[in-house]
C-alpha positions as CSV (number, residue, x, y, z in Angstrom):
1,I,0.5,-2.4,16.0
2,P,-3.3,-2.8,16.5
3,N,-3.7,1.5,16.2
4,C,-1.0,1.2,12.6
5,K,-1.5,0.9,9.2
6,A,1.2,0.0,7.0
7,W,1.4,0.9,3.2
8,D,3.9,0.0,0.7
9,P,3.3,1.4,-2.8
10,A,4.9,1.2,-6.0
11,F,3.4,4.2,-7.8
12,A,3.0,7.3,-7.5
13,G,-0.8,7.5,-8.9
14,E,-0.9,4.7,-5.3
15,L,1.2,7.2,-2.5
16,A,-1.9,10.0,-3.6
17,V,-4.7,8.0,-2.6
18,I,-2.1,6.8,0.5
19,V,-1.8,10.1,1.5
20,D,-4.9,11.3,0.8
21,A,-7.0,8.6,3.3
22,G,-4.6,9.1,6.0
23,M,-4.9,13.0,5.8
24,R,-8.4,12.7,6.1
25,E,-8.9,10.1,9.4
26,M,-5.9,11.1,11.5
27,L,-7.1,15.1,10.6
28,V,-10.5,14.7,9.6
29,E,-12.2,12.5,11.0
30,Q,-9.4,12.0,14.1
31,Q,-9.4,8.5,14.2
32,D,-6.9,6.9,16.7
33,V,-4.9,5.6,13.7
34,F,-0.9,6.3,12.2
35,Y,0.3,5.6,8.6
36,Y,3.5,3.8,7.9
37,V,4.7,4.2,5.2
38,T,7.6,2.5,2.6
39,L,9.4,4.6,-0.5
40,M,11.4,3.6,-3.1
41,N,14.3,6.2,-4.1
42,E,14.0,4.0,-7.3
43,N,13.8,5.6,-9.9
44,Y,11.1,3.5,-12.7
45,A,8.2,4.6,-14.8
46,N,4.9,5.4,-12.8
47,P,1.8,4.6,-14.9
48,D,-1.9,6.0,-13.9
49,L,-3.7,4.8,-11.6
50,P,-6.4,2.6,-13.7
51,E,-9.0,3.8,-13.1
52,G,-11.9,2.8,-10.4
53,A,-8.5,1.7,-9.0
54,A,-8.8,3.3,-5.4
55,A,-10.8,1.2,-3.1
56,G,-8.7,-0.7,-4.3
57,V,-5.5,0.8,-3.1
58,L,-6.7,1.4,0.3
59,K,-8.2,-2.1,0.4
60,G,-4.3,-3.5,0.2
61,G,-4.6,-3.9,-3.4
62,Y,-5.8,-3.4,-7.0
63,R,-5.7,-5.3,-10.3
64,F,-3.3,-2.8,-11.8
65,G,-2.2,-4.3,-15.8
66,Q,-3.6,-7.9,-17.4
67,Y,-0.1,-9.2,-20.0
68,G,-0.4,-11.2,-22.9
69,S,-3.7,-13.5,-24.1
70,Q,-6.1,-14.4,-22.1
71,G,-7.6,-16.8,-23.1
72,A,-4.0,-18.3,-23.2
73,T,-3.7,-22.3,-22.1
74,R,-0.9,-20.9,-19.6
75,R,-1.6,-18.8,-16.9
76,A,0.0,-17.1,-14.6
77,T,-1.3,-14.8,-11.4
78,L,2.0,-12.3,-10.2
79,L,1.2,-9.9,-7.1
80,G,3.7,-7.5,-5.9
81,S,4.9,-4.7,-4.1
82,G,5.9,-1.6,-3.7
83,A,9.3,-1.6,-6.1
84,I,9.1,-4.8,-7.0
85,L,6.0,-4.4,-8.8
86,T,8.4,-2.8,-11.8
87,E,10.1,-6.3,-11.6
88,V,6.6,-8.7,-11.5
89,I,6.0,-6.8,-14.6
90,K,8.8,-6.9,-16.1
91,A,7.7,-10.6,-15.4
92,A,4.1,-10.6,-17.0
93,Q,5.8,-9.2,-20.3
94,T,8.5,-12.9,-20.9
95,L,5.6,-14.4,-19.8
96,A,3.1,-12.7,-22.3
97,D,5.9,-12.7,-25.0
98,E,6.0,-17.2,-24.1
99,G,2.6,-17.0,-24.3
100,F,0.6,-17.5,-21.3
101,G,-1.7,-14.5,-19.7
102,V,-0.8,-13.0,-16.4
103,D,-2.8,-11.2,-14.0
104,V,-0.9,-8.7,-12.1
105,I,-1.8,-7.3,-8.7
106,S,-0.2,-4.5,-6.9
107,V,-0.2,-4.8,-3.0
108,T,0.0,-2.0,-0.7
109,S,-0.3,-3.7,2.0
110,W,0.3,-7.5,2.9
111,S,-1.5,-6.3,6.2
112,E,-4.1,-4.5,5.3
113,L,-4.9,-7.1,3.2
114,A,-4.9,-10.2,6.2
115,R,-6.8,-7.5,8.9
116,D,-9.7,-7.3,6.5
117,G,-9.3,-11.5,5.4
118,F,-9.9,-12.0,9.6
119,A,-12.8,-9.9,9.9
120,H,-14.4,-11.2,6.1
121,P,-12.8,-13.4,6.2
122,D,-16.0,-15.5,4.0
123,A,-15.6,-12.3,1.5
124,A,-11.6,-11.1,1.5
125,H,-10.5,-8.4,-0.3
126,I,-7.7,-10.9,-1.4
127,T,-10.3,-13.7,-2.1
128,Q,-12.1,-11.7,-4.9
129,L,-8.7,-10.7,-6.5
130,L,-8.2,-13.8,-7.3
131,A,-11.7,-15.3,-7.6
132,G,-13.1,-16.5,-11.0
133,S,-9.1,-18.5,-11.4
134,T,-7.2,-21.6,-11.3
135,A,-4.0,-20.5,-11.9
136,P,-1.2,-20.5,-10.0
137,V,-0.2,-17.7,-7.8
138,I,4.1,-16.1,-7.2
139,A,3.9,-12.9,-4.4
140,A,6.7,-11.2,-4.4
141,T,8.1,-8.5,-2.0
142,D,11.4,-7.1,-1.1
143,Y,10.6,-8.3,2.7
144,V,10.5,-11.4,4.2
145,R,8.2,-14.1,2.6
146,A,6.4,-15.0,5.5
147,V,4.8,-11.1,4.3
148,P,2.8,-12.5,1.8
149,E,2.6,-15.8,3.4
150,S,0.2,-13.3,5.3
151,V,-3.2,-13.7,3.3
152,R,-2.2,-17.7,2.4
153,A,-5.3,-18.8,4.3
154,F,-7.6,-16.1,2.9
155,V,-6.2,-17.4,-1.3
156,P,-9.1,-19.3,-2.8
157,E,-9.0,-23.7,-2.9
158,G,-7.3,-24.7,-5.3
159,R,-5.0,-22.1,-6.1
160,R,-1.0,-22.9,-5.8
161,Y,0.5,-20.0,-3.7
162,L,4.6,-19.6,-3.8
163,T,6.5,-17.4,-1.8
164,L,9.2,-15.0,-2.7
165,G,10.5,-12.8,-0.9
166,T,14.4,-11.5,0.8
167,D,14.4,-13.5,3.6
168,G,18.3,-13.4,4.6
169,F,20.1,-10.5,5.6
170,G,23.7,-8.9,6.1
171,R,24.7,-8.3,2.8
172,S,25.8,-5.6,0.7
173,D,25.4,-5.1,-3.3
174,T,23.7,-3.2,-6.2
175,R,19.9,-3.9,-6.0
176,A,20.0,-6.0,-9.7
177,A,22.5,-8.2,-8.1
178,L,20.7,-8.1,-4.6
179,R,17.0,-9.4,-5.9
180,A,18.6,-12.3,-7.9
181,F,20.4,-13.0,-4.9
182,F,17.7,-13.8,-2.4
183,R,15.5,-14.4,-6.2
184,V,13.2,-11.3,-6.4
185,D,14.2,-10.0,-9.6
186,A,12.3,-10.7,-12.7
187,A,13.9,-13.8,-14.2
188,S,13.9,-15.3,-11.1
189,I,9.4,-14.6,-11.1
190,V,9.3,-15.5,-14.4
191,Q,10.8,-19.6,-13.8
192,Q,8.5,-20.0,-10.7
193,A,5.3,-19.3,-13.0
194,R,6.6,-22.1,-15.7
195,T,7.6,-24.5,-13.3
196,A,4.6,-23.9,-11.3
197,G,1.8,-24.9,-13.6
198,A,3.3,-27.9,-14.6
């Protein structure tokens, strides 16, 4: 839907930026757009938004943090959206304890990243976020894998890009059990990172 902007914020700071932008676009500027925001009812800590991250939030993603030694020989870049970002952060902490250097990118909108990539193929926001490294990229979401696959064309050449998602249907269980089953939990993300660079 061309005038739909779909969002998947993980934290309250991201949501605040998105709601503020939506109010401005729809009410003040009277643009012909509408926002579709997915929110979670899961309890977890909400860290402050990193300084200067607001523009990235609205472009679809921003660098959330770095874990471990940035001089480490084993490296990985982890992308996550919505509630799965908390699993990505757990995975980053585990990998850092194993000697990895890990960059974590919070994806607030896969569709905005893809839309931006098609509009600016030579200067896509996701390409810029992933520039400057050859480390494998693992993208995790609780959507089907086709969603993070939508930005594959804009991943810098030479970077391995692996996607994890919840392809399948008809299951009911606890969040932890479902995330383990679909392999989008922290342990599965860690396993992908360990083997991706091998």
